[in-house]
FIVEXFI-469059 format. One record per residue: residue in three letters; residue number from 1; x negated, y, z negated of N, C-alpha, C, O in turn. Coordinates in steps of 0.001 Angstrom, whole numbers, plus 500000, padded with zeros to 6 digits. Layout:
BEGIN
ALA,NUM,X,Y,Z,X,Y,Z,X,Y,Z,X,Y,Z $
...
//
This chain:
BEGIN
UNK,1,499158,498826,500000,500000,500000,500000,499106,501246,500000,498042,501254,499381 $
UNK,2,499527,502249,500667,498781,503508,500748,498990,504337,499485,500026,504238,498828 $
UNK,3,498023,505131,499163,498102,506008,498001,499302,506940,498105,500004,507164,497119 $
UNK,4,499537,507477,499284,500669,508394,499464,501984,507714,499083,502827,508319,498420 $
UNK,5,502156,506480,499494,503378,505747,499153,503473,505514,497642,504559,505565,497066 $
UNK,6,502346,505262,497021,502326,505047,495567,502837,506267,494805,503526,506137,493793 $
UNK,7,502494,507447,495301,502920,508667,494609,504191,509276,495201,504676,510306,494732 $
UNK,8,504722,508621,496240,506012,509017,496775,506007,510235,497675,506983,510985,497705 $
UNK,9,504923,510445,498411,504874,511546,499377,504363,511005,500707,503870,509879,500785 $
UNK,10,504485,511808,501736,503951,511404,503029,502428,511521,503015,501858,512227,502183 $
UNK,11,501784,510830,503934,500316,510931,504029,499897,512360,504363,498896,512856,503845 $
UNK,12,500661,513016,505225,500332,514398,505586,500429,515321,504372,499574,516183,504173 $
UNK,13,501471,515137,503562,501631,515969,502364,500498,515706,501378,499963,516640,500781 $
UNK,14,500135,514453,501209,499033,514107,500313,497730,514732,500816,496959,515282,500030 $
UNK,15,497488,514647,502106,496266,515216,502686,496228,516729,502501,495181,517285,502170 $
UNK,16,497357,517397,502711,497402,518854,502515,497123,519222,501065,496345,520134,500787 $
UNK,17,497756,518515,500154,497578,518805,498718,496136,518524,498288,495543,519312,497551 $
UNK,18,495577,517412,498744,494194,517060,498436,493254,518149,498938,492369,518601,498211 $
UNK,19,493452,518566,500185,492601,519600,500785,492698,520906,500007,491689,521579,499796 $
UNK,20,493895,521267,499581,494085,522485,498797,493342,522390,497464,492678,523341,497052 $
UNK,21,493453,521262,496803,492858,521113,495480,491343,520897,495513,490615,521442,494683 $
UNK,22,490874,520098,496479,489462,519705,496515,488631,520591,497440,487431,520765,497230 $
UNK,23,489273,521145,498459,488563,522032,499367,488108,521385,500659,487487,522036,501499 $
UNK,24,488411,520117,500820,488114,519429,502072,489085,518264,502229,489635,517776,501242 $
UNK,25,489299,517814,503475,490238,516707,503706,489765,515411,503039,488568,515216,502828 $
UNK,26,490708,514533,502710,490361,513291,502014,489291,512453,502728,488389,511930,502074 $
UNK,27,489376,512320,504040,488413,511469,504748,487023,512087,504757,486029,511363,504703 $
UNK,28,486935,513399,504825,485635,514069,504741,485027,513886,503358,483832,513622,503219 $
UNK,29,485864,514031,502341,485417,513832,500966,484912,512408,500786,483842,512192,500218 $
UNK,30,485677,511443,501268,485297,510038,501135,483981,509751,501853,483108,509083,501299 $
UNK,31,483833,510243,503064,482599,510018,503821,481398,510602,503088,480355,509955,502988 $
UNK,32,481541,511820,502577,480442,512454,501857,480098,511677,500591,478923,511490,500274 $
UNK,33,481102,511232,499880,480899,510475,498647,480168,509162,498942,479235,508793,498229 $
UNK,34,480595,508458,499996,479944,507194,500360,478488,507412,500765,477618,506624,500393 $
UNK,35,478217,508472,501521,476847,508754,501953,475993,509172,500751,474813,508827,500678 $
UNK,36,476575,509901,499825,475841,510267,498609,475475,509023,497810,474349,508905,497326 $
UNK,37,476418,508092,497668,476119,506828,496986,475008,506069,497716,474090,505543,497087 $
UNK,38,475098,506018,499040,474085,505314,499827,472716,505964,499647,471713,505264,499504 $
UNK,39,472666,507293,499653,471396,507999,499473,470791,507673,498116,469582,507469,498007 $
UNK,40,471620,507623,497083,471132,507255,495754,470587,505835,495743,469527,505579,495173 $
UNK,41,471310,504910,496373,470862,503517,496427,469569,503374,497218,468708,502570,496860 $
UNK,42,469426,504143,498285,468182,504104,499059,467005,504545,498192,465903,504009,498308 $
UNK,43,467245,505517,497332,466197,506048,496472,465907,505115,495295,464757,504989,494873 $
UNK,44,466944,504463,494764,466816,503751,493502,466679,502234,493618,466358,501567,492634 $
UNK,45,466919,501684,494811,466849,500227,494962,465982,499856,496152,465594,500706,496953 $
UNK,46,465691,498575,496249,465003,498034,497414,465978,497308,498336,465555,496598,499248 $
UNK,47,467282,497481,498104,468291,496836,498949,468108,497262,500401,467678,498380,500687 $
UNK,48,468438,496360,501301,468367,496694,502718,469461,497696,503059,470429,497853,502316 $
UNK,49,469298,498364,504180,470316,499315,504638,471632,498576,504876,472699,499114,504582 $
UNK,50,471573,497369,505395,472787,496581,505613,473507,496257,504320,474734,496333,504256 $
UNK,51,472763,495899,503293,473356,495606,501988,473986,496858,501404,475105,496814,500891 $
UNK,52,473282,497960,501479,473818,499226,500975,475058,499624,501763,476035,500100,501185 $
UNK,53,475024,499433,503067,476186,499755,503903,477426,499034,503390,478476,499649,503206 $
UNK,54,477306,497751,503164,478452,496970,502687,478884,497414,501289,480078,497444,500994 $
UNK,55,477931,497756,500433,478271,498182,499071,479051,499490,499047,479879,499697,498160 $
UNK,56,478800,500371,500006,479500,501663,500018,480667,501696,501002,481283,502743,501202 $
UNK,57,480970,500555,501613,482184,500457,502411,482036,500545,503913,483030,500699,504622 $
UNK,58,480812,500450,504415,480612,500423,505867,480453,498975,506314,479989,498129,505551 $
UNK,59,480837,498699,507542,480819,497328,508054,479408,496781,508214,479175,495585,508038 $
UNK,60,478461,497665,508549,477101,497199,508811,476125,498370,508764,476519,499522,508582 $
UNK,61,474845,498049,508933,473799,499072,508870,473975,500116,509965,473731,501301,509737 $
UNK,62,474393,499690,511143,474569,500638,512243,475621,501692,511900,475400,502886,512103 $
UNK,63,476762,501248,511382,477837,502186,511028,477374,503169,509956,477667,504362,510037 $
UNK,64,476654,502672,508955,476124,503564,507926,475112,504533,508524,475126,505721,508199 $
UNK,65,474250,504047,509378,473220,504895,509973,473819,506043,510774,473339,507175,510702 $
UNK,66,474866,505749,511534,475529,506790,512330,476121,507857,511412,475926,509051,511640 $
UNK,67,476839,507430,510380,477452,508383,509450,476387,509143,508661,476518,510348,508448 $
UNK,68,475345,508453,508230,474280,509079,507455,473595,510159,508282,473354,511264,507795 $
UNK,69,473286,509841,509522,472631,510798,510424,473527,512018,510657,473050,513152,510665 $
UNK,70,474825,511776,510845,475770,512872,511087,475857,513794,509874,475893,515015,510031 $
UNK,71,475890,513232,508675,476092,514044,507483,474797,514559,506848,474786,515640,506260 $
UNK,72,473720,513800,506961,472463,514180,506303,471379,514631,507272,470364,515189,506855 $
UNK,73,471592,514388,508572,470622,514824,509570,469392,513946,509689,468425,514316,510353 $
UNK,74,469421,512794,509055,468291,511871,509106,468804,510443,508993,469924,510205,508541 $
UNK,75,467978,509508,509404,468357,508101,509290,468155,507624,507853,467322,508173,507131 $
UNK,76,468909,506604,507430,468725,506083,506073,467286,505660,505783,466761,505944,504707 $
UNK,77,466658,504996,506723,465283,504543,506485,464329,505722,506347,463395,505667,505547 $
UNK,78,464549,506788,507113,463721,507986,506976,463963,508669,505632,463032,509181,505011 $
UNK,79,465212,508673,505192,465543,509236,503877,464812,508467,502784,464211,509059,501888 $
UNK,80,464869,507155,502870,464190,506323,501873,462689,506595,501887,462081,506752,500829 $
UNK,81,462088,506653,503067,460653,506865,503171,460251,508245,502672,459207,508387,502034 $
UNK,82,461064,509271,502952,460723,510612,502477,460865,510689,500967,460072,511361,500307 $
UNK,83,461862,510012,500409,462034,509981,498961,460853,509258,498311,460352,509698,497276 $
UNK,84,460405,508153,498912,459275,507404,498366,458018,508244,498411,457241,508250,497457 $
UNK,85,457809,508946,499498,456618,509769,499656,456627,510910,498633,455591,511225,498047 $
UNK,86,457796,511528,498417,457899,512605,497436,457636,512087,496036,456963,512747,495245 $
UNK,87,458163,510905,495721,457978,510315,494401,456508,510027,494142,455987,510325,493067 $
UNK,88,455842,509443,495136,454407,509134,494981,453576,510388,494857,452597,510414,494112 $
UNK,89,453958,511446,495588,453195,512699,495552,453426,513453,494244,452538,514154,493760 $
UNK,90,454627,513304,493675,454987,514060,492477,454508,513404,491252,454729,513912,490153 $
//
């Protein structure tokens, strides 16, 4: 069942209310949240990109990589490597 149905409103009404309260549409918020989780996992674990993709709700490493690049401007593996390099330098 959809969240909108659970609270008794249309999906459009829920999306409008969410956007008003949060400042961005639900799907944009969700995508950003998932990519933020993935970025943290890349920094904090040795999990593969594919494993992280599945943990944050993407079907595979490719899907995560496309979204990560779109939102962060870099590939997940490059993010991990830059974080590792910064950690070693610091």
